[in-house]
Phi, psi and omega in degrees: 000319181297320182292319182298316179295322177298324186275348184299317176303321180292321180297315186293320178298322182294316183295323183291326177294319180299317180299321180293318178299317183293320178298320178295335177275312185301315183300313172297326179295317181289339172275336182172221188256144171255126176250132181299320187287334184273333181209086183298322183292318181290322175300313178303314178294323178296320181296318183295317185254019186298332178292319181291323179296317178301312180303316186289317183287338177299323176294337180268005179078025184237161182238134170278119170258116187228124181241100183293325180293318181274338177080046173215158178213147179202170178249146174220160180292145173295147185307318185288334176275319184295328182269355186295136177260007181289134181229172179079210188298331181275356185285142176276128179295139181269118175278333175249109188284146173287141182233099183294140179247145173295161177304316183297317182293320180298315180298311178298327172301315182295317178297322178287333178287323175296318179295323180294320175297318180294321176298313180294325179291339182275350180073189173092234184299157178257341177257124179267108177246124182241143177280168178300322182294327176293326181287319179303318180295330176301320186258353183303322185293345179264006182257145178303150173300138178081009175302148180289121188303317179295322180293322174299315179299314183298323181287323177299313181299320179298315181293318180299318180298324179292316180296322176297318181297328179282343178097008183270346178223150177237126177277132183259149178292134177303143179293330181216162183296141182085347184282138181290155184288159171239164188225133178264126175280116181286141189284352175294345179303328185294335178285339184254325167257092191280172186296325181288325175294321179297324181295329181269001187296316182302324180293336181267348188302311184301321176290322178300315183293320177300317181294309181302317181293323179292320183293317182293323178293322175299316183292323178293318179297326178294000000 
């Protein structure tokens, strides 16, 4: 009995420490993506407490998506919550908001995903880093002939900034002053643009190109 009473403060302290750890994991997850490479300690804590994290976020209508091989984790709405058409007082509040994307941003995301698949198939490095010029070349074929080069670059940078905000790309610091920026394609993009969608991508390219050229010509005429 004496030993049990003596150990109670230790048990309580241990439980309190686990709660602190859980909070330290949940807050970043609710804000965005956790990457193994960017915070090894937080990633280790998530792996240790992932069962508790899953139980906790289930109550909130969320699912923990964790890919140990690729090194990322994020929360998304459960399918039954995400597909619900219930509105009004009976609707379940969404903690993870839907983010509609423009055609151009969707197209660039798809092109980056395809480039990542090609990169992985070639073996070698694990990080896909592209210069701004390389990203411009990915989308140039979808621009009208004679498009202003400066405008194309400005548009690509605008689309990239949106994709960076979404967490699919990370802007890297230039190695030297005056050097154009480079961008690392985050592997979490594979969770949103899946293999089945990618398999159908080539079939969509013709339609995409026609749409982009028509859209670009209209913008030029204006």
